[in-house]
C-alpha positions in Angstrom: -48.6 -64.8 -45.6 -47.2 -65.2 -42.0 -43.5 -65.8 -42.0 -42.2 -68.2 -39.3 -38.8 -68.8 -38.0 -36.8 -71.4 -36.4 -34.5 -70.4 -33.5 -31.3 -72.1 -32.9 -30.5 -72.1 -29.2 -26.9 -71.2 -29.5 -25.5 -72.2 -26.1 -22.0 -70.9 -27.2 -21.0 -68.9 -24.4 -17.3 -69.4 -24.7 -17.3 -67.9 -28.1 -20.0 -65.2 -27.4 -22.7 -66.5 -29.8 -26.4 -65.8 -28.7 -29.7 -66.8 -30.2 -29.9 -66.4 -33.9 -32.5 -67.2 -36.6 -32.8 -68.7 -39.9 -35.7 -67.8 -42.2 -36.9 -69.6 -45.2 -36.9 -67.6 -48.5 -40.5 -67.5 -49.7 -42.0 -70.5 -47.7 -43.6 -70.8 -44.2 -40.9 -72.3 -41.9 -41.7 -73.6 -38.4 -43.4 -72.1 -35.5 -41.4 -70.0 -33.2 -39.7 -72.1 -30.7 -36.4 -73.4 -29.5 -35.1 -76.0 -32.0 -35.0 -79.3 -30.4 -33.2 -82.5 -31.7 -36.4 -83.6 -33.2 -37.0 -80.2 -35.0 -33.4 -80.3 -36.4 -34.0 -83.6 -37.8 -37.2 -82.3 -39.3 -35.5 -79.3 -40.9 -33.0 -81.4 -42.7 -35.3 -84.0 -43.9 -37.1 -81.2 -45.9 -35.1 -79.7 -48.8 -36.8 -76.4 -48.7 -36.0 -75.8 -45.0 -32.6 -77.0 -45.5 -32.2 -74.4 -48.4 -33.6 -71.8 -46.0 -30.7 -72.4 -43.6 -28.2 -71.7 -46.5 -30.0 -68.6 -47.4 -29.8 -67.2 -43.9 -26.0 -67.7 -43.9 -26.0 -65.0 -46.7 -27.7 -62.6 -44.4 -24.7 -61.1 -42.6 -22.4 -61.4 -45.6 -21.7 -57.5 -45.8 -21.3 -57.1 -42.0 -17.8 -55.7 -42.2 -18.4 -53.7 -45.4 -21.6 -52.2 -44.1 -21.5 -48.4 -44.9 -23.6 -47.9 -41.7 -22.1 -50.4 -39.5 -21.3 -48.1 -36.6 -23.7 -45.2 -35.9 -24.5 -44.7 -39.6 -20.9 -44.8 -40.5 -18.6 -47.3 -41.9 -14.8 -48.0 -41.6 -14.1 -45.4 -44.2 -14.8 -42.9 -41.3 -12.3 -44.4 -39.2 -9.3 -43.7 -41.2 -8.1 -40.8 -43.4 -10.7 -41.5 -46.1 -13.6 -39.6 -44.4 -14.4 -37.7 -41.2 -17.4 -38.7 -39.1 -19.5 -35.9 -37.4 -17.8 -34.5 -34.2 -19.5 -37.1 -31.8 -17.1 -38.8 -29.5 -19.6 -41.6 -28.9 -19.5 -42.6 -32.4 -17.5 -45.8 -32.7 -15.6 -44.9 -35.8 -14.7 -41.5 -34.0 -13.4 -43.6 -31.1 -11.2 -45.6 -33.4 -9.6 -42.8 -35.2 -8.9 -41.1 -31.7 -7.3 -44.2 -30.1 -10.1 -44.6 -27.6 -10.9 -48.4 -28.2 -10.1 -50.8 -25.4 -11.2 -54.4 -24.3 -14.1 -52.9 -22.1 -15.7 -50.6 -24.8 -14.9 -52.7 -27.9 -17.7 -53.7 -30.2 -18.5 -57.3 -29.9 -21.1 -57.5 -32.7 -18.8 -59.1 -35.2 -17.3 -61.7 -33.0 -20.8 -62.9 -31.9 -22.2 -62.9 -35.5 -19.3 -64.8 -36.9 -19.6 -67.6 -34.5 -23.5 -67.7 -34.9 -22.8 -68.2 -38.6 -20.0 -70.8 -38.0 -22.4 -72.8 -35.5 -25.2 -72.6 -38.2 -22.9 -73.7 -40.7 -21.6 -76.7 -38.8 -25.2 -77.9 -38.0 -25.7 -77.8 -41.6 -22.7 -79.9 -42.3 -23.6 -82.4 -39.7 -26.9 -83.1 -41.2 -26.3 -82.7 -44.9 -26.2 -86.4 -45.6 -29.9 -86.7 -44.8 -31.2 -83.9 -47.0 -33.4 -85.3 -49.8 -31.7 -83.9 -52.7 -29.3 -85.2 -55.4 -25.7 -85.6 -54.5 -24.8 -82.9 -57.0 -27.2 -80.5 -55.3 -25.9 -81.6 -51.9 -22.3 -80.9 -53.1 -23.3 -77.5 -54.6 -25.0 -76.6 -51.2 -22.1 -77.9 -49.4 -19.8 -75.6 -51.3 -21.8 -72.4 -50.5 -21.9 -73.4 -46.8 -18.1 -73.9 -46.6 -17.4 -70.8 -48.5 -19.6 -68.6 -46.2 -18.1 -70.1 -43.2 -14.8 -69.3 -44.4 -15.8 -65.9 -45.5 -17.0 -65.0 -41.9 -13.8 -66.4 -40.4 -11.6 -64.5 -42.7 -13.7 -61.3 -41.8 -12.7 -61.9 -38.3 -9.2 -62.8 -39.0 -8.5 -59.4 -40.6 -9.9 -57.7 -37.5 -8.2 -59.7 -34.8 -5.4 -61.8 -36.1 -5.4 -65.4 -35.0 -8.9 -66.6 -34.0 -10.3 -69.9 -32.4 -10.5 -72.5 -35.1 -13.2 -75.1 -34.2 -13.5 -76.9 -37.5 -16.8 -78.7 -37.7 -17.3 -79.1 -34.0 -20.7 -78.2 -32.4 -20.7 -77.6 -28.7 -23.5 -79.0 -26.6 -25.5 -76.9 -24.3 -23.8 -78.2 -21.1 -20.3 -78.4 -22.5 -17.7 -76.0 -21.3 -16.3 -73.9 -24.1 -12.7 -72.8 -23.6 -11.0 -72.5 -26.9 -7.7 -70.7 -27.4 -6.9 -68.8 -30.4 -4.9 -70.5 -33.3 -1.8 -69.0 -34.8 -2.2 -66.7 -37.7 -0.3 -69.3 -39.8 -2.7 -72.0 -38.8 -5.8 -69.8 -39.7 -4.3 -69.0 -43.1 -3.7 -72.6 -43.9 -7.2 -73.6 -42.6 -9.1 -71.0 -44.6 -7.1 -71.7 -47.8 -8.1 -75.3 -47.6 -11.7 -74.4 -47.0 -11.8 -72.0 -49.8 -10.2 -74.3 -52.3 -12.7 -77.2 -51.2 -15.6 -74.8 -51.6 -14.4 -73.7 -55.0 -14.2 -77.3 -56.3 -18.1 -77.5 -55.3 -19.3 -74.3 -56.7 -20.2 -73.6 -60.6 -17.9 -71.4 -62.6 -20.9 -69.1 -63.5 -24.7 -69.1 -63.8 -26.9 -68.5 -66.8 -29.0 -65.3 -66.8 -32.2 -65.8 -65.1 -31.0 -68.9 -63.1 -32.7 -68.9 -59.8 -29.2 -69.3 -58.2 -27.6 -66.4 -60.0 -27.2 -64.3 -56.9 -25.3 -66.9 -55.0 -21.6 -67.4 -54.8 -19.4 -69.3 -57.5 -16.1 -70.9 -58.0 -14.5 -67.4 -58.8 -16.1 -66.0 -55.6 -14.2 -68.5 -53.5 -10.9 -68.2 -55.5 -11.2 -64.3 -55.3 -11.6 -64.3 -51.5 -8.6 -66.6 -51.3 -6.7 -64.2 -53.4 -7.4 -61.3 -51.1 -6.5 -63.2 -48.1 -3.2 -64.4 -49.5 -2.5 -60.8 -50.4 -3.1 -59.6 -46.9 -1.1 -62.5 -45.6 1.9 -61.5 -47.9 1.8 -57.9 -46.8 4.3 -56.3 -44.3 1.9 -56.4 -41.3 1.8 -60.3 -41.3 4.9 -61.0 -43.4 7.8 -59.1 -41.7 8.8 -61.7 -39.1 7.9 -62.5 -35.5 7.0 -59.8 -32.8 8.6 -59.8 -29.4 5.2 -59.3 -27.6 3.6 -62.2 -29.6 5.3 -65.4 -28.9 2.5 -67.5 -30.1 2.4 -65.9 -33.4 -1.3 -64.8 -33.4 -0.4 -61.7 -35.5 2.3 -62.7 -37.8 3.9 -65.6 -39.5 6.9 -67.2 -37.4 9.2 -65.8 -40.2 9.0 -63.6 -43.2 8.9 -65.2 -46.6 8.9 -63.4 -49.9 7.4 -66.5 -51.6 4.1 -65.4 -50.1 3.9 -62.7 -52.7 4.0 -65.2 -55.4 1.4 -67.2 -53.8 -0.9 -64.0 -53.8 0.0 -63.4 -57.4 -0.8 -66.9 -58.4 -4.2 -66.9 -56.6 -5.2 -63.5 -58.2 -4.1 -64.6 -61.7 -6.1 -67.8 -61.3 -9.2 -65.5 -61.0 -8.2 -63.6 -63.9 -7.7 -66.9 -65.9 -11.2 -68.1 -65.3 -12.3 -65.8 -68.0 -15.6 -64.9 -66.6 -15.1 -61.5 -65.1 -14.5 -58.2 -66.9 -14.7 -54.5 -66.1 -18.0 -53.0 -66.4 -18.2 -50.6 -69.5 -22.1 -50.7 -70.2 -22.5 -47.0 -69.6 -20.8 -43.7 -70.3 -20.4 -43.3 -66.7 -19.5 -46.8 -65.5 -18.0 -45.9 -62.2 -21.2 -44.3 -61.2 -23.8 -46.7 -62.8 -22.0 -49.9 -61.7 -23.1 -49.6 -58.2 -26.8 -48.8 -59.1 -27.3 -52.0 -61.0 -30.0 -54.5 -59.5 -28.9 -57.5 -61.7 -25.7 -59.5 -61.6 -22.8 -57.8 -63.7 -19.7 -58.9 -65.3 -17.6 -57.0 -62.6 -19.4 -58.5 -59.6 -17.5 -61.1 -57.7 -19.2 -61.1 -54.1 -22.2 -59.1 -53.7 -24.6 -58.7 -50.8 -28.2 -58.7 -52.2 -29.8 -57.0 -49.2 -33.6 -57.3 -48.6 -35.8 -55.6 -51.2 -37.4 -53.2 -48.8 -37.9 -49.6 -48.7 -35.6 -49.2 -45.7 -32.7 -50.4 -47.8 -33.5 -48.7 -50.9 -32.0 -45.4 -49.7 -29.5 -47.0 -47.2 -26.3 -45.3 -48.3 -27.9 -41.9 -48.9 -29.4 -41.9 -45.5 -25.9 -41.2 -44.0 -24.2 -39.6 -46.8 -26.5 -37.2 -48.7 -26.3 -33.5 -48.2 -29.2 -32.4 -46.0 -30.8 -30.5 -48.9 -31.0 -33.8 -50.7 -31.5 -36.1 -47.9 -34.3 -34.3 -46.2 -36.5 -34.7 -49.1 -36.4 -38.4 -48.5 -37.0 -38.3 -44.7 -33.3 -38.5 -43.7 -31.5 -36.2 -41.5 -28.4 -35.7 -43.6 -24.9 -36.8 -43.7 -22.9 -38.5 -40.9 -19.5 -38.6 -42.5 -17.5 -36.4 -45.1 -14.7 -37.2 -47.5 -11.4 -35.6 -46.6 -9.2 -33.3 -48.5 -6.6 -36.0 -48.5 -8.9 -38.3 -50.5 -9.7 -35.5 -52.9 -6.1 -34.6 -53.6 -5.4 -38.3 -54.6 -7.6 -37.8 -57.8 -5.2 -37.1 -60.7 -5.8 -34.9 -63.6 -7.6 -36.4 -66.7 -4.3 -36.9 -68.2 -3.4 -39.4 -65.4 -0.7 -37.0 -64.0 -0.8 -36.3 -60.2 -1.8 -32.8 -59.2 1.6 -32.4 -57.6 3.2 -32.9 -61.0 4.2 -29.5 -62.5 3.3 -30.9 -66.0 -0.3 -31.9 -65.0 -1.7 -28.6 -65.7 -3.4 -28.4 -62.2 -4.4 -24.8 -61.7 -4.1 -24.9 -57.9 -6.7 -24.1 -55.3 -9.3 -21.9 -56.7 -12.4 -21.8 -59.0 -11.1 -24.4 -61.5 -9.3 -26.9 -59.0 -12.0 -29.5 -59.8 -12.0 -29.1 -63.6 -10.3 -31.7 -66.0 -9.7 -34.2 -63.1 -9.9 -37.9 -63.1 -13.6 -38.5 -63.9 -13.8 -40.8 -60.8 -13.5 -37.7 -58.6 -17.1 -36.5 -59.5 -18.5 -40.1 -59.2 -16.9 -40.4 -55.7 -17.1 -37.0 -54.0 -19.2 -34.0 -54.4 -17.7 -30.6 -54.0 -19.1 -27.1 -54.3 -20.6 -26.7 -57.5 -20.9 -30.3 -58.3 -24.3 -31.2 -59.9 -26.8 -33.4 -57.9 -30.5 -34.0 -58.2 -32.6 -32.0 -55.9 -36.0 -33.4 -56.2 -38.5 -31.1 -57.9 -35.7 -28.5 -58.5 -34.0 -30.9 -60.9 -30.3 -31.1 -61.1 -28.7 -28.3 -59.1 -25.2 -27.4 -57.7 -24.1 -28.6 -54.3 -23.4 -25.6 -52.2 -20.9 -26.2 -49.6 -19.7 -22.7 -49.1 -19.9 -20.4 -46.3 -20.2 -16.6 -46.3 -22.8 -14.6 -48.1 -25.9 -16.7 -49.1 -28.1 -15.1 -51.8 -31.8 -15.0 -51.3 -33.9 -17.4 -53.5 -35.6 -20.9 -53.3 -34.2 -23.8 -51.7 -32.0 -24.8 -54.5 -30.2 -21.2 -54.3 -30.1 -21.1 -50.5 -29.0 -24.8 -49.9 -25.7 -23.7 -48.4 -27.7 -22.7 -45.4 -28.0 -26.3 -44.7 -25.2 -28.1 -46.6 -22.5 -25.5 -46.2 -19.4 -25.8 -44.0 -19.8 -24.3 -40.5 -23.7 -24.8 -40.5 -25.2 -27.1 -37.8 -26.2 -29.6 -40.3 -23.7 -29.3 -43.2 -20.4 -30.8 -44.2 -17.3 -30.8 -41.9 -15.0 -30.9 -44.8 -16.5 -29.1 -47.6 -17.3 -32.5 -49.4 -20.1 -35.1 -49.4 -19.8 -38.8 -50.6 -21.5 -39.5 -53.9 -20.1 -43.0 -54.8 -22.8 -45.6 -54.7 -25.4 -43.0 -54.2 -28.5 -42.6 -56.4 -28.2 -39.2 -58.1 -31.7 -39.4 -59.3 -32.9 -38.5 -56.0 -35.5 -41.2 -55.8 -35.3 -44.6 -54.0 -33.4 -47.3 -55.9 -32.8 -50.9 -55.0 -29.3 -52.1 -55.5 -26.9 -54.4 -53.7 -23.7 -53.7 -51.8 -20.8 -54.8 -54.2 -18.3 -56.3 -51.5 -15.9 -57.7 -54.2 -15.4 -56.7 -57.8 -13.0 -57.5 -60.7 -11.2 -54.2 -60.5 -10.0 -55.3 -57.0 -8.7 -58.5 -58.5 -6.7 -56.7 -61.0 -5.1 -54.5 -58.4 -4.5 -57.4 -56.1 -2.6 -59.2 -58.9 -0.7 -56.0 -59.6 0.4 -55.5 -56.2 1.5 -59.1 -55.5 3.1 -59.5 -58.8 5.2 -56.3 -58.5 6.3 -57.2 -55.1 7.6 -60.6 -56.3 8.7 -60.0 -60.1 8.7 -56.2 -60.2 6.9 -53.9 -62.6 6.2 -56.2 -65.4 4.2 -55.6 -68.7 1.4 -57.6 -66.9 1.3 -55.1 -63.9 1.4 -52.1 -66.3 -1.5 -53.5 -68.4 -3.8 -54.3 -65.2 -3.5 -50.7 -64.3 -4.1 -49.3 -67.6 -7.2 -51.3 -67.9 -8.5 -49.6 -64.8 -7.5 -46.3 -65.9 -8.7 -46.5 -69.4 -12.1 -47.6 -68.1 -12.1 -44.6 -65.6 -11.8 -42.1 -68.4 -8.0 -41.2 -68.1 -6.7 -40.0 -71.4 -4.4 -42.6 -73.0 -1.6 -40.1 -74.0 0.8 -40.4 -76.8 2.6 -43.5 -75.3 -0.7 -45.1 -74.2 0.3 -45.3 -70.5 -2.6 -43.4 -69.1 -0.4 -41.2 -67.2 1.8 -43.9 -65.7 5.6 -43.4 -65.7 7.4 -45.5 -68.2 10.3 -47.9 -66.7 9.2 -47.6 -63.0 11.2 -49.3 -60.3 9.4 -51.7 -58.0 9.2 -48.9 -55.2 7.7 -46.5 -57.8 5.2 -49.0 -59.1 4.3 -49.8 -55.5 3.4 -46.3 -54.9 1.4 -46.2 -58.2 -0.5 -49.2 -57.3 -1.3 -47.9 -53.7 -2.5 -44.8 -55.3 -4.7 -46.5 -57.7 -6.3 -48.5 -55.0 -7.1 -45.4 -53.0 -8.9 -43.8 -55.9 -10.6 -46.7 -57.6 -11.7 -48.5 -54.3 -12.6 -45.4 -52.3 -15.6 -46.1 -49.8 -15.4 -49.9 -50.5 -13.8 -50.9 -47.1 -10.2 -51.1 -48.4 -8.4 -48.0 -47.2 -8.8 -48.9 -43.6 -7.2 -52.3 -44.0 -4.8 -51.3 -46.7 -2.9 -48.8 -44.4 -2.6 -51.4 -41.7 -1.4 -54.2 -43.7 1.2 -52.0 -45.5 2.1 -50.7 -42.1 1.9 -47.1 -43.0 -0.9 -46.2 -40.7 1.4 -44.4 -38.3 1.9 -41.8 -41.1 -1.5 -41.8 -42.5 -3.5 -42.2 -39.3 -1.4 -40.2 -36.7 -2.3 -37.1 -38.7 -4.6 -34.3 -39.2 -7.5 -34.6 -41.7 -8.2 -31.6 -43.7 -11.2 -29.9 -45.6 -11.8 -27.1 -48.0 -13.3 -23.9 -46.7 -14.9 -21.9 -49.4 -16.3 -18.5 -48.6 -18.7 -16.6 -50.9 -18.5 -12.9 -51.0 -21.5 -10.6 -51.6 -20.5 -10.1 -55.3 -20.6 -13.9 -55.8 -16.9 -14.5 -55.9 -15.3 -17.3 -53.8 -12.2 -17.4 -51.8 -10.5 -20.7 -50.7 -8.5 -22.1 -47.9 -7.5 -25.6 -46.8 -8.3 -26.1 -43.1 -7.5 -28.6 -40.4 -10.6 -30.8 -39.3 -9.4 -33.2 -36.6 -6.3 -34.9 -35.5 -6.4 -38.8 -35.5 -4.4 -40.9 -33.2 -2.7 -44.3 -34.0 -0.8 -46.6 -31.8 0.9 -49.8 -32.5 -1.8 -51.8 -30.8 -4.4 -50.4 -33.2 -3.2 -52.5 -36.1 -5.5 -55.1 -34.7 -8.7 -55.0 -32.7 -9.1 -55.8 -29.0 -11.2 -59.0 -28.1 -14.1 -57.7 -26.0 -13.7 -58.3 -22.4 -16.9 -60.2 -22.2 -15.6 -62.9 -24.5 -12.3 -63.2 -22.4 -14.4 -63.7 -19.2 -16.4 -66.4 -21.0 -13.4 -68.2 -22.4 -10.2 -67.8 -20.2 -8.2 -69.7 -23.0 -8.6 -66.8 -25.3 -5.4 -64.4 -25.1 -6.1 -60.8 -25.5 -4.5 -58.9 -28.5 -1.1 -57.7 -27.7 -1.1 -54.1 -26.8 -4.6 -54.2 -25.0 
């Protein structure tokens, strides 16, 4: 069946939008042509076509989360979580080297967001005429208002204050010159929009419901909780900046009550009683991300198109060449850092720097008896991974003497450190990858319940201190991970922590639990610790094999990253400033 599209002529020059399209799910739509006023009326007089407009709004939901957003890398390759291949033209490499400015800034997010905002506003203008029941109309409106708010929040976390246009739709000949709104105004507007969306969305769907892949009340409240957590954080909530008199990047004054607002918002999601941690497997943190049906931990999920090109999407840029090659991919484009690996505790829950942890130090046993999340997140030398017809085989990341044998034995020649195709750090990403080696359809889990527990823990600790609730939320996550409870059932957590000690414990837990989920890049910025974490060298593990099969180990520097004060936010692309002079560039650029 031929698939037709409608093209919205988005004459939205001042906000950088260009032509975008909406596609009906499983129906023929309209012949390809510029959408006239008559065509617009026809679309919204047809319920199927109207639904197609909504479905298209989901199509860019994962734009920021995308693990291959920039040259087959995601934002984890622009911070201390992973290291991209040594190519200075890769955007994530440019970010972490301090090389981004208004003239070379990526404009894809800015354009896409305002495309989605315009499409949302056109829907909202026409919703009254859609021939469906009032209940369906409200439900559809809730989705559209949520998605519009989601896209604007995505833009907000990159740039600070953004232009707020509300429901406005600019005519083709209308000059568009909209200034950025203050950060405070953006938070208030998006909070109101997310609350309104939540009121129109269902609490949950029955299994098999045709709408079960859509957003819910909990989705809207969870995004609000994340947004308010960001807003309460030091980057935005430490008082005004001298170089930002319009308060585009901060609130006019610091207010500790914002932490309570964030705590209350996260608790509201918990109290819905519809989410829980996924435990339906002996290896939950591995299998959770391979599920192709909605799960109890899912809150916001991008159900990418069910096509072969997406079935091996993450593996295409993170698999070892010995594994990726068998599926037609070139191999990994980014590599976990030693800094990330060292964050994983021992299975007792004690940090490897704790003398009581039993960590043996660098050597043959350094990956043994660790937090089980290590093996499901990162593959190191000796980790077991499927290798096609060879079955489960060790990943070989070493250098030195490679023994003769079949491809499984000699895989260090393509995967090993210092080879032209191998790892830069001695590690490969494994989280979200299909260890079975074959293609597997699964979505991107953009938000999940574990994050909400961590959001609640952080905000509650900052306002009330380390309450029993805070301890319990962390214990739930660590228990599910496979950490040993211990005699005091604290899963390695220290009893009687101060607020500062609990803060560090929560930040540590976020780094481990949420690795490669687009959190670390933003967390170090909102906490204002990026000058320490990003203005530093990344490291790897050099393992050398001798002729007798023994190994020697050495931590090596990989690359020094650069971070400046301006880099807390992104520069607005110069092309957008040229189109809309009222836009003010982000301070520092």
